[in-house]
C-alpha positions in Angstrom: 145.8 96.8 123.0 146.5 100.3 120.7 146.4 103.4 121.8 146.2 105.7 118.7 148.3 108.8 117.7 146.3 111.6 116.0 147.6 115.1 113.4 145.1 117.2 114.8 144.0 120.6 113.3 143.3 123.8 114.4 141.4 126.4 113.0 139.8 129.7 113.8 135.8 129.6 114.1 135.0 131.7 111.3 137.8 130.8 109.1 136.6 128.5 105.6 138.1 124.5 107.4 135.4 125.7 110.4 132.7 126.7 108.3 133.6 123.6 105.9 133.3 121.4 109.4 130.6 122.4 110.4 127.9 122.6 107.1 129.3 118.8 106.1 127.7 118.0 109.7 124.4 119.3 109.0 124.0 118.2 106.2 124.5 114.7 106.7 122.3 115.3 109.8 119.9 116.6 106.8 120.8 114.0 104.3 120.2 111.4 106.5 116.8 112.8 108.2 115.4 113.7 104.9 116.5 109.8 103.3 115.1 107.9 106.8 111.7 109.6 105.9 112.0 109.3 101.8 112.7 106.2 101.8 109.9 105.0 103.9 109.8 102.5 107.3 110.7 105.9 109.4 107.5 105.7 111.2 105.6 102.9 111.8 102.1 103.5 111.8 100.0 100.2 112.5 102.2 96.5 114.5 100.5 93.0 113.7 100.6 90.4 116.6 99.4 87.2 117.1 97.0 86.0 119.9 95.0 83.2 120.9 92.1 84.7 122.0 89.7 83.5 124.6 86.0 82.8 123.7 83.8 80.9 125.2 80.0 80.8 123.7 77.3 82.8 125.9 74.6 80.1 125.6 72.3 82.1 123.2 71.6 81.1 119.9 69.0 81.6 117.3 67.6 79.3 114.6 65.6 79.4 112.0 64.6 76.1 109.8 62.4 77.2 106.2 61.1 74.7 103.3 59.6 75.7 99.8 56.8 77.5 100.8 56.1 80.3 102.4 54.4 78.8 105.1 57.4 76.4 105.7 59.4 78.1 107.9 60.6 77.4 112.2 62.2 78.9 114.7 64.2 78.3 117.3 66.0 80.6 120.1 67.4 80.6 122.9 65.2 83.5 124.3 62.0 82.2 125.5 60.4 86.0 125.0 61.4 85.1 121.3 60.1 82.0 121.1 56.9 83.4 123.0 56.8 85.8 120.1 57.0 82.7 117.5 53.7 81.3 117.8 53.2 78.7 116.1 56.5 78.9 113.9 58.1 78.1 117.4 59.8 74.5 117.3 60.5 71.6 120.2 64.3 71.1 120.2 67.1 69.3 121.9 70.4 71.5 121.9 74.1 70.0 123.3 76.7 73.2 123.1 80.8 72.0 124.3 83.9 73.5 124.5 87.0 71.4 123.9 90.4 72.7 125.2 92.8 70.0 123.5 95.9 71.4 124.4 95.0 71.9 128.1 96.3 75.7 128.2 92.6 76.8 129.6 91.0 78.6 126.1 88.8 76.5 124.1 90.7 75.4 120.6 87.0 74.7 119.4 83.1 74.7 120.5 81.1 71.9 119.5 77.0 73.0 119.0 74.2 70.6 118.2 70.7 70.5 117.7 68.0 68.6 116.8 64.7 69.7 116.0 61.6 67.9 116.2 59.0 67.7 114.2 60.1 69.3 110.7 60.0 68.7 107.2 61.6 69.6 103.5 63.8 71.5 105.2 65.6 72.6 102.5 67.3 76.0 104.4 68.7 76.9 107.7 70.4 80.0 108.8 71.4 80.5 111.8 73.0 82.9 114.4 75.4 81.8 117.4 76.7 84.5 120.4 80.8 84.6 122.0 82.0 85.6 124.5 85.7 87.0 122.5 88.0 88.2 124.7 92.5 89.5 124.2 95.1 90.1 126.6 98.7 90.8 124.8 98.5 93.2 122.3 94.6 94.8 123.9 93.0 94.2 126.5 89.9 93.9 124.7 86.5 91.9 126.0 83.1 91.7 123.5 81.2 89.8 122.2 81.0 88.4 118.7 78.5 86.5 116.9 78.6 83.9 114.0 76.7 83.1 111.2 76.1 80.5 109.4 73.7 80.2 106.0 73.2 77.7 103.7 70.7 76.0 101.9 69.9 73.5 99.2 67.5 72.4 96.4 66.9 69.1 98.1 65.3 68.4 101.5 67.5 68.4 104.2 67.6 66.4 107.3 70.4 67.1 108.4 73.6 69.5 108.3 77.0 70.4 109.7 79.3 73.5 109.4 82.9 73.2 110.9 84.6 76.8 110.0 87.2 79.5 112.3 85.8 82.6 115.2 88.0 84.6 113.2 88.7 88.8 114.0 88.0 91.5 112.4 88.8 94.6 112.7 87.7 98.8 111.1 89.7 100.7 112.7 93.3 100.1 113.7 93.0 99.7 117.3 95.3 101.6 120.5 98.1 99.4 121.6 98.0 98.1 125.7 94.4 99.7 125.5 92.1 98.8 127.6 88.2 98.2 124.8 85.4 97.1 126.4 83.0 98.8 123.8 80.6 96.7 122.5 80.1 94.2 125.9 76.3 94.3 125.9 74.8 91.1 123.8 73.7 91.7 120.2 70.7 89.2 120.6 68.8 90.4 122.8 64.9 89.0 124.0 62.1 89.8 123.2 60.4 93.3 124.8 57.2 95.2 124.3 57.0 94.6 120.7 58.7 90.8 121.2 56.7 89.9 118.1 58.8 92.6 116.3 62.1 92.0 117.4 60.7 87.4 116.6 60.5 89.2 112.8 63.4 90.4 113.1 65.0 87.4 114.3 63.6 85.5 111.1 65.1 88.0 109.2 67.6 88.2 110.5 69.0 92.0 108.3 69.0 94.5 111.4 70.7 92.1 113.6 73.8 91.6 111.5 73.3 95.4 111.0 73.5 96.7 113.6 76.1 93.9 114.2 78.3 95.5 111.3 78.5 98.5 112.0 80.7 98.0 114.6 84.5 98.4 114.9 85.9 95.3 116.2 83.6 92.1 115.0 83.5 88.4 115.0 83.3 86.0 111.8 82.4 82.5 111.4 84.6 82.1 107.6 86.0 79.0 105.3 83.3 77.3 106.4 82.5 74.1 105.0 79.0 72.9 105.3 78.0 69.3 104.7 74.3 69.1 103.8 72.4 65.3 104.6 69.0 65.3 101.8 66.1 63.3 103.7 63.2 64.1 104.2 62.2 62.6 107.4 60.5 64.7 110.7 63.5 65.5 112.4 66.2 68.1 111.2 69.9 67.9 113.2 72.0 70.7 113.1 75.8 70.4 114.0 77.8 73.7 114.0 82.3 73.2 114.8 82.8 76.8 115.4 87.5 76.4 115.1 89.3 79.1 117.8 91.9 80.0 115.7 95.4 79.7 117.2 97.4 83.2 116.4 95.2 85.5 115.5 96.2 88.3 114.1 96.0 91.1 115.9 95.9 94.5 114.3 97.5 97.8 116.5 99.1 101.2 116.2 101.5 101.5 118.4 102.2 104.5 121.4 104.1 107.2 120.2 106.9 106.4 122.7 107.9 103.6 119.8 107.3 105.3 117.1 110.2 107.6 118.1 112.5 105.3 118.5 112.1 103.1 116.1 112.3 106.5 113.6 115.0 107.7 116.0 117.2 105.0 115.5 116.1 105.0 111.5 118.0 107.9 111.6 120.8 106.8 112.9 121.1 103.7 111.2 121.3 106.2 107.7 123.7 109.1 109.7 126.1 106.5 110.7 127.0 105.9 106.9 127.0 109.9 106.1 128.9 110.5 109.5 131.4 107.5 107.7 131.7 109.7 104.6 132.3 113.0 105.6 135.2 111.5 108.5 137.1 110.2 105.4 136.4 114.0 103.3 137.7 115.4 106.4 140.8 112.9 106.6 141.4 114.4 102.7 140.9 117.5 102.9 143.2 118.0 105.9 145.6 115.1 105.7 147.0 116.6 102.4 146.7 120.1 103.3 144.0 121.5 101.0 143.0 123.9 103.4 146.0 125.6 105.9 145.2 125.0 108.6 147.6 125.3 112.1 148.9 121.7 113.0 150.0 119.5 116.2 151.0 116.0 116.6 150.8 114.0 119.0 154.7 112.9 118.4 155.5 115.9 119.5 157.4 115.9 123.0 155.6 117.9 125.7 158.0 120.4 128.6 157.0 118.7 132.0 158.0 120.9 134.8 158.4 119.4 138.5 
């Protein structure tokens, strides 16, 4: 245990030593703030969190099969109105869907879709749109509908296509941290209404659907997909799509103001501590060597006590 003893220097408030010490303190504060700001990192503008999203298949699917000829086009969807509007382009199909939770954490790790279309031949191109319910809970409370778009074509006639990829989150702008986000909960794939033939044609072309979907701030994309095309010209065509959910999706958010201020305050204090140490040494040099005139009172001097 140690008790430090000090030599205390006193001077009037309007004297040169007092003004010099005040100017040094102000200079240390100003220089510390300027250095912390100009070197970057004082104000955090974004933060990235990693979270496994909760993805559920909504049992909404649109599939288009095409051959070499203009009339060789087949359509199937989960929407009866669209199928009816497609007319003779509609093809019967058997579809199965399965959500697989490999680690038993309550969140699907992959979703497997299989479609077997009957009575189609000379298939050379496949396009499909599947709709999912996408949710985040940690960094931001987000719920929305997302799409997985599959497209593949080949120069040879095929009998099956197997596609395997990840359903990734895409952001145009930052989300607010801890925000409750419900901007895109409506379904992107809508069933046919009055004018259903036009909607069926839009589904066949996929252009209007994807254009409106990609204009959103948050979307999902079927990225990193690997496709395996099996050649053959039988009467059936089998489509297998495996949609994998990333175990750690990157979510970029804008921090709350109190967190930005707290982080900036820490950066400022860390810089100020260095300049205060330098200022303390400079003051010690001035006053210890008596370069400025002050009145010195030492703690070693005995004080008179009255009883």
